Steps between C-alpha positions, in 0.01 A plus 500: 500500500242425767600221737140399576154643563321440820178678439134464445240741357135575422314609805381824639491392866869564562850333497787431736872425460723391782817292573309179594229325293306404804480857627395628162221241498382620835486857389318407180247285708432820711420701187272231375319497837426877464802658646687790347861562441570608853343174633706293243822685588441419887416137432797457260748672735410278792513186279862602397599479863419130461593418156799721442680489833829607350360853440186549711407456871232611748781661686630691191429835333337654191433808292187535305331729245131494441311690239128501566300732262632850528703428818853358544651383827838375609511275806824476702516154658874529594654305781659703781765458757391464873536803710769353707798334349801330661854627447639439155757216480573481138245406224172379661337184365215268581265618769718803580428632153132407501269812470144542615264391221301722267331268248177418686423852609547616140277231356234595762526863407465414132190288580347748721542783241413315181384145559143362488514145600512387862867488634449132613419393158824636367715331754338158525623372165864552609434308815359215298808517263747482806308203632475308179846598381619679192718361203856630521620654162846448356626857572364492853661164547843638403466793740379271771794274461747799512347610833453149654836506701406836661142388575623183649674700777175630633257275688186664356623523147621129507170384652273665242700555179736202472459130471600277794843458365557863462453517126288752308192376309564400150340643193162347433456386863211624728583698813255517783488757773219398742623728782520800268141410389381521867649854519326597177172375642548731787584799262188421300294529822682795666674686223862631524456539873499118536872503419547645839194368695553136392866467408661809678637332812659227307637722237657733751639222707667340195630844389646589840643156561682532163654837586224727366332806642121459449243577772144402506387856528684605187379192300140597597570859384628411153315708233513596139515859377405695202790511258595782259336490161724589213341580159682568173402509142643257254398548136124520510492303824537582876710293740376471860750352749623509852737792590771532766400198710613311189676561165211648302706812421772291344243312279352828399838650425600214280179532301557880478849430354364238257232735388757754386651262240529678158220416259714314240314192406211586726470422865701183468824694562399517863577130531839516324703275748792745547257788571292281738821391681632854546160644586448240762854555647457873529160470668644260753794734556278801554265341756553612855575176685802260475424175314509213734469678841251775403679738720499869389753580227727799571431808292224322318191684355186496709210284387311822417766610254542182316209548247535866445556606124849635611611158639357296211653732248846488671478122518392469134798713404730271686345197341548650157865578584569142605322362188758707302799435721786259452470158675766591759296804608191285541699243702640780728151641555353168606793420721478824697140615495373303808571234739346159424397225761745219539268257687270234367240579245160575665137454378151601546183403318225695335134435425262683279123491493247680283127470487221575259408819670840654431651454844865414491743380771873459484652355819856414563599300815833405644665338793865581399717226351336172417325357816562824681701477828486118445345455851145411571237480776520154663129496557362624161784502269478863406827609336653812654601762251853655473556873521802628315486814694501312835785282377723776379388833657258432779287792610236450768145533355611566139273375224659310225531661155514271207561489120139385443335681209142372462335705225178562315504649154194697384384615163203731474452458880451127482750235606696339202754324716564385851867398539789442733812298541753313720880546521594794710675764291384308190130569570467848348699417188307191427168678556597788289604273206166317520302825503703637205460179297131518552451875428776564247507186300143389548606156629256285685566455868622141460764599252590801707535297811669203367766651272868505610600854620828649625507620862747621757585274791796540747686736270464304178253491223345151486447410137385151406522539119867424399517731194340783687735442785800527264356826345447665837840396633667656184325829596670499840234349730589229758286206415407172672360187331286364773237597749138601468430843369191580709201270537181681384137406546228707336136525384418724198189611318528487123356768274201276443424469874619147536714435815832315486700379792882396468740341736872523443660181381792553741279378798216255555212735467177514294289766333136400482170678411183436708225345289126529506297186525321468169144601499250210545 
């Protein structure tokens, strides 16, 4: 059963899906003004730093995939640790775990390589949104309330992100950020460099006063890099995603295992819930980094070996054995295959943009847990991100790796889907299931995004359907009744060429298609 459909259709200009309605509207307005998918993605990403502050910040990070004609590029906008860190004294938090930002350099790289509208025209709408205020959605309000006590401990966060009494904004209220609007005005004029030139001294002073390690020289030197592009066939499609800077190999491995389902009743067996659960688990168990800390996993396969026929064949054989095993053997495998994180559930957010010229962008951004490090610039209100690597295994100068898996699905060389998700280790599993529903079952993107789906989180399979939960538990799988199972936002192109954009009902987003003005 589909929970709801947040979608619009009928246009050949383009479409955008994101986690905030106001951000999606800004992206669509850019398309309607003559921008392309890269322009729309830049404008939407910046707007999310205003309208979805739980998951996005100007001081955060991102990974992106852009398919533009015959070319595909991955952009690594990771955060990184400063070159000099203080002595470790237990787990670092707040400013001490705040990495140097990567989002704005990545957006500038995307715009420089693929955009066509002036940079200032892409940033100005977000400045206006921050000044006028955005309406707080119900899911954002819940996350905000959960972070309020931590935000209240920091002068900058308390000033810009809470009410005078220390409370979080209520759902339906309008939250204004005039100081952040001033910073966005500077970024519109001066590009990513304005973060250092206009706000650098204040940001560095706040960071170091709070126990952090930033320097103005390092902030000025922040840059985005080219990421690794991973390509893999799936049925008659091709997946393009980000490689070892993120978890694109894991997404590709999940799809490779689902593709090997026996014919049976057709391709639908690839989405048998038990097969999906075991395939997701084995792909997660094979990936080279520990879930939660992303530190190297001892004796793990290298990324280059994950997608070889030998590896895929061996894992498919294990999936088949587990599907035929007694419940106690399945339980034992899940209990011993890997370590799971024990900390709080973390999130990111994804946007998707496709235009009428067949450019597609999937961009996932993050700041760590909701509201990042939960400290902010006293002058402008920019929220500092949180680095799990700096918090747990600090290494000077190390770039953060993430579970992000923004992806574009091609058919006949043309984009059929731009997609990505939120939810740390849940991202590749959620994305893989949406892709399989679209390709294997022929579902529309709204149905594929909105349907309940099982997914792994913290060592248990989150299953929202009670009867399915009972069936999977009887097969030996540890199950949990609550929690989101990956929050997916996507844009697809139907067989008839019509674009559709869908936002996951688990958050406050919107999918929207840009519309042409009717001819006079």
